[in-house]
Structure formats: C-alpha cells, structure tokens
Backbone as numpy.savetxt, mean C-alpha at the origin, in Angstrom:
# Nx Ny Nz CAx CAy CAz Cx Cy Cz
12.81 -23.16 21.53 12.06 -22.01 22.06 10.61 -22.10 21.62
9.67 -21.94 22.54 8.25 -22.04 22.21 7.79 -20.79 21.47
6.62 -20.93 20.82 6.06 -19.79 20.08 5.81 -18.62 21.02
5.31 -18.90 22.23 5.00 -17.82 23.17 6.26 -17.10 23.61
7.34 -17.85 23.86 8.58 -17.21 24.33 9.20 -16.35 23.25
8.99 -16.72 21.98 9.49 -15.91 20.88 8.87 -14.52 20.92
7.57 -14.45 21.17 6.87 -13.17 21.23 7.21 -12.39 22.49
7.48 -13.07 23.58 7.63 -12.41 24.87 9.02 -11.81 25.09
10.02 -12.23 24.31 11.38 -11.74 24.51 11.46 -10.24 24.21
11.92 -9.46 25.20 12.01 -8.01 25.04 13.19 -7.59 24.16
14.07 -8.55 23.84 15.21 -8.25 22.99 14.93 -8.56 21.52
13.68 -8.81 21.20 13.33 -9.09 19.81 13.74 -7.93 18.90
14.31 -8.30 17.77 14.80 -7.30 16.82 13.64 -6.66 16.06
13.55 -5.34 16.17 12.56 -4.56 15.43 13.26 -3.77 14.34
12.76 -3.85 13.13 13.25 -3.00 12.04 12.12 -2.10 11.57
12.37 -0.80 11.62 11.39 0.19 11.15 11.76 0.55 9.72
10.88 0.23 8.79 11.14 0.43 7.36 10.49 1.72 6.90
11.30 2.59 6.30 10.82 3.92 5.91 11.08 4.14 4.42
10.05 4.03 3.57 10.24 4.33 2.14 10.39 5.84 1.94
11.27 6.23 1.05 11.55 7.66 0.83 11.59 7.97 -0.66
10.96 9.06 -1.02 11.07 9.57 -2.39 11.10 11.09 -2.33
12.27 11.65 -2.61 12.47 13.10 -2.56 12.05 13.67 -1.20
12.64 13.15 -0.16 12.27 13.53 1.21 13.39 14.28 1.94
14.23 15.02 1.21 15.35 15.69 1.86 14.89 16.74 2.88
13.71 17.31 2.68 13.23 18.33 3.61 12.80 17.75 4.96
12.27 16.56 4.94 11.71 15.98 6.16 12.60 14.93 6.80
13.54 14.37 6.04 14.32 13.23 6.52 15.10 13.49 7.81
15.77 14.63 7.97 16.48 14.87 9.23 15.57 14.81 10.45
14.37 15.35 10.34 13.42 15.30 11.45 12.92 13.87 11.68
12.70 13.14 10.59 12.27 11.75 10.71 13.28 10.93 11.47
14.55 11.08 11.12 15.62 10.34 11.80 15.70 10.76 13.27
15.58 12.05 13.53 15.68 12.54 14.90 14.58 11.96 15.78
13.34 11.91 15.24 12.21 11.40 16.02 12.36 9.91 16.28
12.70 9.15 15.25 12.84 7.70 15.43 14.07 7.36 16.24
15.14 8.15 16.08 16.37 7.91 16.84 16.13 8.10 18.33
15.37 9.13 18.68 15.09 9.39 20.10 14.28 8.26 20.70
13.42 7.65 19.93 12.62 6.53 20.42 13.51 5.35 20.78
14.54 5.12 19.96 15.46 4.01 20.24 16.39 4.35 21.39
16.97 5.55 21.38 17.93 5.94 22.42 17.27 6.03 23.79
15.99 6.39 23.82 15.27 6.45 25.09 14.66 5.10 25.47
14.97 4.08 24.67 14.56 2.70 24.92 13.04 2.55 25.03
12.32 3.35 24.23 10.88 3.11 24.12 10.62 1.82 23.36
11.60 1.43 22.55 11.63 0.13 21.89 12.99 -0.48 22.18
13.20 -1.72 21.79 14.45 -2.41 22.08 15.65 -1.64 21.52
16.73 -1.61 22.28 17.93 -0.87 21.88 18.61 -1.48 20.66
18.26 -2.71 20.30 18.86 -3.32 19.10 17.99 -3.13 17.85
17.05 -2.20 17.93 16.19 -1.90 16.78 16.98 -1.25 15.66
16.47 -1.40 14.44 17.11 -0.84 13.26 16.17 0.09 12.50
16.74 1.08 11.82 15.99 1.94 10.90 16.48 1.63 9.49
15.58 1.16 8.64 15.93 0.82 7.27 15.21 1.78 6.32
15.98 2.65 5.67 15.42 3.61 4.72 15.55 3.05 3.31
14.46 3.13 2.56 14.45 2.65 1.17 14.28 3.86 0.26
15.34 4.21 -0.45 15.29 5.36 -1.37 14.71 4.89 -2.70
13.51 5.36 -2.99 12.79 4.93 -4.18 13.15 5.79 -5.39
14.46 5.84 -5.70 14.91 6.58 -6.87 14.77 8.08 -6.75
15.05 8.62 -5.56 14.92 10.07 -5.33 15.84 10.87 -6.24
15.37 12.07 -6.60 16.17 12.95 -7.45 16.82 14.08 -6.66
16.52 14.15 -5.38 17.12 15.19 -4.55 18.26 14.58 -3.73
18.52 15.09 -2.53 19.64 14.62 -1.72 19.23 13.58 -0.67
18.13 12.92 -0.91 17.65 11.92 0.04 18.69 10.84 0.30
19.30 10.29 -0.75 20.27 9.22 -0.57 21.52 9.70 0.15
21.96 10.90 -0.17 23.13 11.45 0.52 22.86 11.58 2.02
21.67 11.98 2.37 21.30 12.10 3.79 21.24 10.73 4.45
20.70 9.74 3.74 20.63 8.39 4.30 22.04 7.87 4.59
22.96 8.08 3.66 24.35 7.64 3.87 24.99 8.39 5.03
24.67 9.66 5.16 25.20 10.45 6.27 24.73 9.88 7.60
23.43 9.60 7.72 22.89 9.07 8.97 23.38 7.64 9.21
23.63 6.92 8.13 24.15 5.56 8.25 25.54 5.58 8.90
26.34 6.56 8.56 27.66 6.71 9.16 27.60 7.26 10.58
26.53 8.01 10.85 26.39 8.65 12.16 25.79 7.73 13.22
24.85 6.89 12.81 24.16 6.01 13.76 24.32 4.55 13.31
24.71 3.70 14.23 24.95 2.30 13.88 23.68 1.54 13.53
22.53 2.04 13.97 21.28 1.31 13.71 20.55 1.83 12.48
21.17 2.74 11.74 20.57 3.24 10.50 21.24 2.57 9.30
20.43 2.09 8.37 20.95 1.53 7.13 19.99 1.89 6.00
20.43 1.68 4.78 19.57 2.07 3.66 19.82 1.24 2.42
18.83 1.17 1.56 18.97 0.56 0.24 18.42 1.56 -0.77
18.90 1.45 -2.00 18.57 2.46 -3.00 18.14 1.82 -4.30
17.02 2.29 -4.86 16.57 1.86 -6.18 17.28 2.69 -7.25
17.50 2.07 -8.41 18.13 2.79 -9.53 17.18 3.80 -10.16
15.88 3.58 -9.97 14.86 4.52 -10.45 13.63 4.42 -9.55
12.64 5.22 -9.85 11.42 5.23 -9.05 10.52 4.05 -9.42
10.43 3.07 -8.50 9.59 1.90 -8.73 8.24 2.00 -8.02
8.06 3.00 -7.17 6.78 3.17 -6.50 6.81 2.78 -5.04
5.92 3.39 -4.29 5.83 3.22 -2.84 5.68 1.78 -2.41
4.78 1.04 -3.07 4.52 -0.35 -2.68 5.74 -1.24 -2.90
6.44 -1.03 -3.99 7.66 -1.80 -4.25 8.77 -1.45 -3.25
8.81 -0.19 -2.84 9.80 0.21 -1.83 9.52 -0.50 -0.51
8.25 -0.57 -0.13 7.88 -1.29 1.09 8.26 -2.76 1.00
7.96 -3.36 -0.15 8.26 -4.78 -0.33 9.76 -5.04 -0.28
10.55 -4.16 -0.88 12.00 -4.31 -0.85 12.52 -4.23 0.58
11.96 -3.30 1.36 12.36 -3.19 2.76 12.02 -4.43 3.55
10.83 -4.97 3.35 10.42 -6.18 4.05 11.28 -7.37 3.64
11.60 -7.47 2.36 12.43 -8.56 1.87 13.83 -8.49 2.47
14.35 -7.28 2.62 15.68 -7.10 3.19 15.70 -7.39 4.68
14.67 -6.95 5.39 14.67 -7.01 6.86 14.23 -8.35 7.42
13.50 -9.14 6.65 12.88 -10.34 7.22 13.90 -11.35 7.74
15.07 -11.40 7.13 16.07 -12.39 7.53 16.61 -12.16 8.93
16.71 -10.90 9.36 17.32 -10.62 10.66 16.35 -9.99 11.67
15.09 -9.82 11.29 14.14 -9.12 12.17 13.09 -10.08 12.72
12.73 -9.88 13.98 11.63 -10.63 14.57 10.30 -9.96 14.25
10.35 -8.66 14.01 9.16 -7.90 13.63 9.58 -6.69 12.82
8.67 -6.22 11.97 8.94 -5.04 11.16 7.77 -4.07 11.30
8.09 -2.80 11.21 7.06 -1.75 11.17 7.33 -0.90 9.94
6.33 -0.68 9.12 6.47 0.19 7.96 5.78 1.51 8.24
6.46 2.60 7.93 5.92 3.93 8.20 6.51 4.90 7.17
5.71 5.84 6.72 6.18 6.83 5.74 7.08 7.85 6.42
7.90 8.50 5.60 8.89 9.44 6.13 8.31 10.80 6.48
7.07 11.07 6.08 6.53 12.43 6.21 6.05 12.81 7.61
6.11 11.85 8.56 5.74 12.09 9.97 4.25 12.40 10.16
3.44 12.08 9.18 2.00 12.23 9.38 1.45 11.13 10.30
2.06 9.95 10.22 1.68 8.86 11.10 2.37 9.05 12.45
1.62 8.86 13.52 2.11 9.12 14.87 3.10 8.06 15.33
4.38 8.42 15.39 5.41 7.46 15.81 5.26 7.06 17.27
4.53 7.88 18.04 4.33 7.54 19.46 3.47 6.30 19.65
2.85 5.84 18.56 2.05 4.61 18.63 2.92 3.36 18.49
4.18 3.53 18.10 5.05 2.37 17.87 5.23 1.51 19.12
5.52 2.09 20.30 5.66 1.25 21.50 4.41 0.41 21.79
3.24 0.97 21.53 2.01 0.21 21.75 1.88 -0.94 20.76
2.33 -0.69 19.52 2.32 -1.76 18.53 3.24 -2.90 18.95
4.42 -2.53 19.44 5.39 -3.54 19.89 4.84 -4.32 21.07
4.14 -3.62 21.96 3.54 -4.29 23.11 2.50 -5.31 22.64
1.74 -4.97 21.61 0.78 -5.91 21.04 1.50 -7.17 20.53
2.66 -6.93 19.91 3.46 -8.06 19.41 3.86 -8.97 20.56
4.30 -8.39 21.68 4.71 -9.18 22.84 3.54 -9.93 23.46
2.33 -9.50 23.15 1.14 -10.20 23.63 0.76 -11.35 22.72
1.52 -11.52 21.62 1.27 -12.63 20.70 0.56 -12.27 19.43
0.46 -10.97 19.12 -0.23 -10.51 17.90 0.78 -10.44 16.75
0.42 -11.04 15.63 1.32 -11.07 14.46 1.18 -9.85 13.56
-0.03 -9.31 13.45 -0.28 -8.17 12.56 -0.99 -7.09 13.37
-0.36 -5.92 13.45 -0.97 -4.79 14.18 -1.20 -3.66 13.18
-2.46 -3.34 12.95 -2.82 -2.26 12.03 -2.93 -0.95 12.78
-2.31 0.08 12.22 -2.52 1.44 12.73 -3.71 2.02 11.98
-4.74 2.39 12.72 -5.99 2.85 12.13 -6.26 4.29 12.55
-6.54 5.15 11.59 -6.84 6.55 11.89 -8.17 6.66 12.61
-8.21 7.43 13.70 -9.46 7.60 14.43 -10.35 8.69 13.82
-9.80 9.44 12.86 -10.60 10.40 12.10 -9.82 10.79 10.84
-10.48 11.50 9.95 -9.83 11.95 8.72 -9.91 13.47 8.62
-9.77 14.14 9.76 -9.90 15.59 9.81 -8.82 16.32 9.03
-7.65 15.69 8.85 -6.56 16.35 8.14 -6.70 16.24 6.63
-7.69 15.48 6.15 -7.90 15.31 4.72 -8.83 16.40 4.18
-8.64 16.72 2.90 -9.58 17.58 2.22 -10.90 16.82 2.06
-12.00 17.54 1.95 -13.32 16.91 1.86 -13.39 15.94 0.68
-12.79 16.32 -0.46 -12.82 15.45 -1.64 -12.10 14.13 -1.36
-10.90 14.21 -0.77 -10.14 13.00 -0.49 -10.85 12.14 0.55
-11.46 12.78 1.53 -12.16 12.04 2.58 -13.33 11.25 1.99
-14.11 11.89 1.12 -15.27 11.23 0.54 -14.87 10.12 -0.44
-13.85 10.39 -1.26 -13.42 9.37 -2.22 -12.78 8.18 -1.51
-12.08 8.42 -0.41 -11.48 7.32 0.35 -12.54 6.40 0.92
-13.57 6.99 1.51 -14.64 6.18 2.08 -15.41 5.44 0.98
-15.56 6.08 -0.18 -16.23 5.41 -1.31 -15.40 4.22 -1.79
-14.08 4.39 -1.79 -13.19 3.31 -2.22 -13.27 2.12 -1.26
-13.23 2.39 0.05 -13.33 1.31 1.03 -14.67 0.59 0.89
-15.73 1.35 0.64 -17.05 0.75 0.48 -17.09 -0.13 -0.77
-16.49 0.36 -1.86 -16.46 -0.40 -3.10 -15.68 -1.71 -2.91
-14.51 -1.62 -2.29 -13.68 -2.81 -2.08 -14.41 -3.83 -1.20
-15.14 -3.34 -0.21 -15.90 -4.23 0.66 -17.00 -4.94 -0.14
-17.68 -4.20 -1.02 -18.73 -4.79 -1.84 -18.17 -5.80 -2.84
-16.90 -5.61 -3.22 -16.25 -6.55 -4.13 -15.71 -7.78 -3.39
-15.85 -7.78 -2.07 -15.42 -8.93 -1.29 -13.98 -8.89 -0.84
-13.34 -7.72 -0.91 -11.95 -7.59 -0.50 -11.88 -7.28 0.99
-11.11 -8.07 1.72 -10.99 -7.89 3.17 -9.93 -6.84 3.46
-10.37 -5.62 3.77 -9.46 -4.53 4.10 -9.84 -3.93 5.44
-8.88 -3.23 6.05 -9.14 -2.51 7.29 -9.35 -1.04 6.94
-10.58 -0.53 7.04 -10.85 0.86 6.68 -9.99 1.84 7.49
-9.56 2.92 6.82 -8.76 3.98 7.45 -7.41 3.50 7.94
-6.95 2.38 7.38 -5.61 1.89 7.69 -4.81 1.86 6.41
-3.66 2.54 6.39 -2.84 2.59 5.19 -1.72 1.55 5.30
-0.48 1.97 5.16 0.65 1.04 5.20 1.49 1.19 6.47
0.90 1.78 7.48 1.54 1.90 8.79 1.08 0.71 9.62
1.95 -0.31 9.73 1.56 -1.54 10.41 2.78 -2.29 10.93
2.53 -3.19 11.85 3.56 -4.09 12.35 3.28 -5.50 11.86
4.33 -6.18 11.43 4.24 -7.58 11.02 5.27 -8.40 11.78
4.86 -9.54 12.29 5.83 -10.46 12.89 6.65 -11.11 11.78
7.68 -11.82 12.16 8.54 -12.46 11.17 7.76 -13.43 10.30
6.93 -14.27 10.95 6.20 -15.26 10.16 5.12 -14.62 9.30
4.54 -13.51 9.76 3.56 -12.80 8.94 4.24 -12.18 7.73
5.45 -11.63 7.93 6.21 -11.06 6.82 6.58 -12.14 5.81
7.03 -13.28 6.31 7.38 -14.40 5.42 6.16 -14.86 4.63
5.00 -14.89 5.27 3.78 -15.27 4.57 3.42 -14.27 3.49
3.58 -12.99 3.78 3.29 -11.94 2.80 4.20 -12.04 1.59
5.46 -12.34 1.83 6.44 -12.38 0.75 6.26 -13.60 -0.16
5.43 -14.53 0.26 5.16 -15.71 -0.59 4.19 -15.37 -1.72
3.47 -14.27 -1.59 2.55 -13.88 -2.65 3.35 -13.46 -3.89
2.88 -13.90 -5.04 3.55 -13.55 -6.30 2.69 -12.53 -7.05
2.73 -11.29 -6.57 1.93 -10.23 -7.17 2.82 -9.23 -7.90
2.34 -8.74 -9.02 3.07 -7.72 -9.77 2.53 -6.33 -9.47
1.22 -6.16 -9.56 0.60 -4.88 -9.21 0.28 -4.90 -7.72
1.23 -4.45 -6.93 1.13 -4.61 -5.49 0.05 -3.71 -4.88
-0.71 -4.31 -3.99 -1.68 -3.57 -3.19 -1.64 -4.21 -1.80
-0.66 -3.78 -1.01 -0.38 -4.43 0.26 -1.54 -4.34 1.25
-2.33 -3.29 1.16 -3.46 -3.14 2.08 -4.47 -4.26 1.93
-4.54 -4.82 0.73 -5.42 -5.95 0.50 -4.74 -7.29 0.70
-3.40 -7.32 0.54 -2.66 -8.56 0.66 -2.42 -8.98 2.10
-2.13 -8.00 2.97 -1.78 -8.32 4.36 -2.89 -9.09 5.08
-4.18 -8.70 4.95 -5.21 -9.47 5.64 -5.30 -10.93 5.19
-4.79 -11.23 3.99 -4.84 -12.60 3.48 -3.80 -13.50 4.13
-2.84 -12.90 4.82 -1.76 -13.68 5.45 -2.31 -14.54 6.59
-3.33 -14.04 7.27 -3.88 -14.76 8.42 -3.17 -14.37 9.70
-3.12 -15.27 10.67 -2.54 -15.03 11.99 -3.36 -14.00 12.77
-3.05 -13.90 14.05 -3.77 -12.98 14.92 -3.47 -11.53 14.53
-4.50 -10.69 14.57 -4.30 -9.28 14.25 -5.04 -8.42 15.26
-4.62 -7.18 15.37 -5.25 -6.22 16.26 -5.07 -4.83 15.68
-5.70 -3.84 16.29 -5.64 -2.46 15.80 -5.17 -1.51 16.90
-4.46 -0.49 16.51 -4.11 0.61 17.38 -4.58 1.88 16.70
-5.35 2.70 17.39 -5.92 3.90 16.79 -5.04 5.12 17.08
-4.95 6.01 16.11 -4.12 7.21 16.26 -4.68 8.35 15.43
-4.26 9.56 15.76 -4.67 10.74 15.01 -3.57 11.11 14.02
-3.92 11.21 12.75 -2.93 11.54 11.74 -2.67 13.04 11.72
-1.41 13.41 11.53 -1.01 14.80 11.57 -0.88 15.38 10.16
-0.65 16.68 10.10 -0.32 17.32 8.83 1.11 16.91 8.46
1.41 16.93 7.17 2.74 16.60 6.70 3.74 17.59 7.28
4.88 17.08 7.81 5.87 17.93 8.46 6.50 18.91 7.47
6.86 18.43 6.29 7.48 19.29 5.27 7.38 18.59 3.93
7.65 19.33 2.86 7.61 18.75 1.52 6.20 18.59 0.99
6.10 17.90 -0.14 4.82 17.70 -0.80 4.41 16.24 -0.77
3.10 16.02 -0.88 2.58 14.66 -0.92 3.11 13.93 -2.15
3.46 12.67 -1.98 3.95 11.86 -3.09 2.82 11.05 -3.73
1.59 11.34 -3.31 0.43 10.66 -3.87 -0.58 11.68 -4.40
-0.25 12.33 -5.54 -1.24 13.23 -6.16 -2.41 12.42 -6.70
-3.42 13.11 -7.21 -4.65 12.46 -7.64 -4.39 11.37 -8.67
-3.52 11.63 -9.64 -3.25 10.65 -10.71 -2.70 9.36 -10.13
-1.72 9.46 -9.22 -1.13 8.27 -8.62 -2.14 7.56 -7.73
-2.95 8.32 -7.02 -3.94 7.71 -6.14 -4.96 6.91 -6.94
-5.39 7.44 -8.08 -6.35 6.72 -8.93 -5.73 5.42 -9.44
-4.47 5.49 -9.88 -3.78 4.28 -10.36 -3.65 3.25 -9.24
-3.30 3.73 -8.05 -3.14 2.85 -6.90 -4.46 2.13 -6.58
-5.55 2.88 -6.60 -6.85 2.29 -6.30 -7.30 1.34 -7.41
-6.98 1.66 -8.66 -7.31 0.75 -9.75 -6.53 -0.55 -9.64
-5.27 -0.47 -9.21 -4.48 -1.69 -8.96 -5.15 -2.55 -7.90
-5.67 -1.88 -6.86 -6.34 -2.62 -5.80 -7.59 -3.32 -6.31
-8.37 -2.62 -7.14 -9.62 -3.20 -7.65 -9.33 -4.37 -8.59
-8.41 -4.17 -9.54 -8.14 -5.21 -10.54 -7.35 -6.38 -9.98
-6.60 -6.17 -8.90 -5.80 -7.26 -8.33 -6.63 -8.20 -7.47
-7.74 -7.72 -6.92 -8.47 -8.52 -5.94 -9.91 -8.83 -6.34
-10.29 -8.52 -7.57 -11.66 -8.80 -7.98 -11.72 -9.11 -9.47
-12.58 -10.05 -9.82 -12.81 -10.39 -11.23 -13.96 -9.58 -11.82
-14.58 -8.74 -10.99 -15.72 -7.96 -11.46 -15.38 -7.09 -12.67
-14.24 -6.33 -12.67 -13.92 -5.52 -13.86 -13.80 -6.35 -15.13
-13.19 -7.55 -15.01 -13.04 -8.42 -16.18 -14.40 -8.88 -16.67
-15.28 -9.26 -15.73 -16.62 -9.70 -16.10 -17.41 -8.57 -16.77
-17.23 -7.34 -16.26 -17.93 -6.20 -16.86 -17.48 -5.98 -18.30
-16.18 -6.08 -18.53 -15.63 -5.90 -19.88 -16.14 -7.00 -20.81
-16.15 -8.25 -20.30 -16.64 -9.37 -21.11 -18.12 -9.19 -21.47
-18.91 -8.78 -20.49 -20.34 -8.58 -20.73 -20.59 -7.43 -21.70
-19.76 -6.37 -21.56 -19.89 -5.24 -22.49 -19.54 -5.68 -23.90
-18.47 -6.46 -24.04 -18.09 -6.97 -25.36 -19.17 -7.85 -25.96
-19.78 -8.70 -25.12 -20.87 -9.57 -25.59 -22.07 -8.73 -26.04
-22.38 -7.67 -25.30 -23.50 -6.81 -25.65 -23.26 -6.14 -27.00
-22.03 -5.66 -27.23 -21.70 -5.01 -28.51 -21.85 -6.00 -29.66
-21.40 -7.24 -29.46 -21.52 -8.27 -30.50 -22.98 -8.54 -30.83
-23.81 -8.66 -29.79 -25.24 -8.91 -30.00 -25.91 -7.76 -30.75
-25.53 -6.52 -30.40 -26.09 -5.36 -31.09 -25.71 -5.38 -32.56
-24.45 -5.72 -32.83 -24.00 -5.76 -34.22 -24.72 -6.85 -35.01
-24.92 -8.01 -34.36 -25.65 -9.08 -35.04 -27.08 -8.65 -35.34
-27.70 -7.97 -34.37 -29.07 -7.47 -34.57 -29.15 -6.48 -35.71
-28.17 -5.57 -35.78 -28.15 -4.59 -36.88 -27.94 -5.26 -38.22
-27.10 -6.29 -38.23 -26.84 -7.02 -39.49 -28.12 -7.69 -39.99
-28.81 -8.36 -39.08 -30.06 -9.03 -39.47 -31.09 -8.00 -39.93
-31.19 -6.89 -39.19 -32.15 -5.85 -39.54 -31.88 -5.28 -40.93
-30.59 -5.04 -41.22 -30.24 -4.46 -42.52 -30.54 -5.43 -43.66
-30.34 -6.73 -43.43 -30.65 -7.72 -44.47 -32.14 -7.77 -44.73
-32.93 -7.76 -43.64 -34.39 -7.80 -43.78 -34.88 -6.58 -44.54
-34.34 -5.40 -44.18 -34.74 -4.17 -44.86 -34.35 -4.20 -46.34
-33.22 -4.79 -46.64 -32.77 -4.91 -48.03 -33.71 -5.79 -48.83
-34.10 -6.92 -48.22 -35.01 -7.83 -48.91 -36.35 -7.17 -49.16
-36.82 -6.38 -48.20 -38.12 -5.71 -48.33 -38.06 -4.46 -49.20
-36.84 -4.07 -49.60 -36.70 -2.93 -50.47 -36.93 -1.60 -49.80
-36.67 -1.55 -48.51 -36.92 -0.32 -47.75 -35.67 0.52 -47.53
-34.64 0.32 -48.33 -33.40 1.05 -48.13 -32.95 1.67 -49.45
-32.12 2.71 -49.31 -31.52 3.33 -50.50 -30.25 2.59 -50.85
-29.74 2.80 -52.01 -28.54 2.11 -52.47 -27.35 2.42 -51.57
-26.66 1.39 -51.12 -25.46 1.54 -50.29 -25.71 1.48 -48.80
-27.01 1.61 -48.40 -27.31 1.63 -46.96 -26.98 0.30 -46.29
-27.34 -0.80 -46.91 -27.11 -2.13 -46.30 -25.63 -2.41 -46.12
-24.82 -2.12 -47.16 -23.38 -2.38 -47.05 -22.74 -1.50 -45.99
-23.26 -0.26 -45.86 -22.72 0.65 -44.85 -23.01 0.13 -43.44
-24.26 -0.25 -43.16 -24.64 -0.76 -41.84 -23.92 -2.05 -41.53
-23.77 -2.93 -42.52 -23.08 -4.20 -42.33 -21.63 -4.00 -41.95
-20.98 -3.03 -42.61 -19.56 -2.76 -42.30 -19.40 -2.20 -40.90
-20.37 -1.41 -40.44 -20.33 -0.85 -39.08 -20.49 -1.96 -38.05
C-alpha cells in the first residue's frame, strides 16, 4: 500500500484520547457528544474513544467502566495515582498507536470544539500528519491568563522553541507522527514543544474555545506555572547559563571582598575582627 493510499482510506482507525481527572460532572456529556459524532458517521464508524483516568478521586473511573460496557468503541486505562495531564496524554498515545492510523487528543471539559474533529480528519486524508487546533481568540480567558499566555509564547519564541501560539494539546497525529513523538525520551513532558520537533507535514484548524461545561479547571495558577517552567527548562539552556553566570558573579564578588579585606588589614584601616568576619562571608 502506498503512502498516499494509507492517508486516503476512509476506514482509517481514529482513536480520540481523552485525559480525565475528577471529571464525573462533565464525563456523561463528553461521551454523549463524542458518541453522537461516531454514530452519525461524522468520522469513521470504527473510531474509538480512549479515556485515561489520571488517578481521579471521584467517580470518573466508575463512569468510564459504565460507558465501556455500554458502547463497544469506548475503552479506558487508569493510573494508580495522579501523574499529570501530560503523562495521561502520553499513556493514551502509547496505548493507541499500535491499532490506530491517527489519534486526536482532547480534554474532557468540552471547551475545545469537537465539531472541528471532522475537519481535522479531512486534513489527515489530504496527507497531513499533524493537525493543530488553534484558538481564533482568547475571549473566554481572564485578562491575567490572556496576558501571561501571550508573554509565555513570546518568551518561548525568543528562546528558540518552535511552538504554535494559541494551540494547546488538542491536535491530530498520524500513526508515524505518533511513533516519532514516542521516540523522545523526556521526563518533564511538554508536548506542545515536542510535537513540532517530530517533523512531517502539518496544518492548522481554527476554532473558538468555549466556557467549561461543568466542574473546575484542573490547571490552577500553581500547576500552570510549573507546566510553563517545565517547558522553559526542557527546551532551553538559557536558565542553566543564567544560573552558571550568577554563580560566577558571586564567586568574583567574594574574591574581590577577600582581596579588599586583606589590603585594608595590611594598611591598618580595620578594627579587630573585621577582616576575619569579611573573609568568612
């Protein structure tokens, strides 16, 4: 089978990967929306829904098992504890890559427009390996989050990191793009920076992000800062260089103070104990 025919087959297996953490309030609606897309054949009828329970403490896993028994195309995997959103995505991709021709990752909160999925799949059939879902505006964000997000994208760009602005983890990957991504040996995962490194043809689909359907955001300020720090430290040596230069500056200052204190001691311009005190500092 040629490369082109692989992309053109309308029976290609699509797996939609949905990471979940304490999503019992929104999960029934998430399943209903995605299920209708499959039953109405907006995507291939052999598509799968793979839910990854990231150590939820509510009834998320019980609901996943319920839907797994109710719908043949629903399946799930469960973490023993909370390993984080990025690890949940990676686990889903690792599980699905063996039997999927393409994968789409999307959060369970329904903020990302699922109606864009058929267009993403169409891009795949046109031969595109990576399809980024890009927000056409950030009107649903608070002013603080909007400004800090744009500052982060600007910083990453200045550090030389190839990212798609206003694109989170809602994307389509072909089988070979997924296999390429999984070859990376990263511990502090930052998939938004890793995916562009895979290569292959890519394209964008623009959409309007909605308000969260139910529940609370799983990315409070503390987690968001940690996530962004992982992105900075994983893809740039600038922080390490800054720390090294700061350490060198401190050493030079201490050497200067040591020399100064010795000179002052020799000249007799200090009181008793001053030189030993400055030297110890």
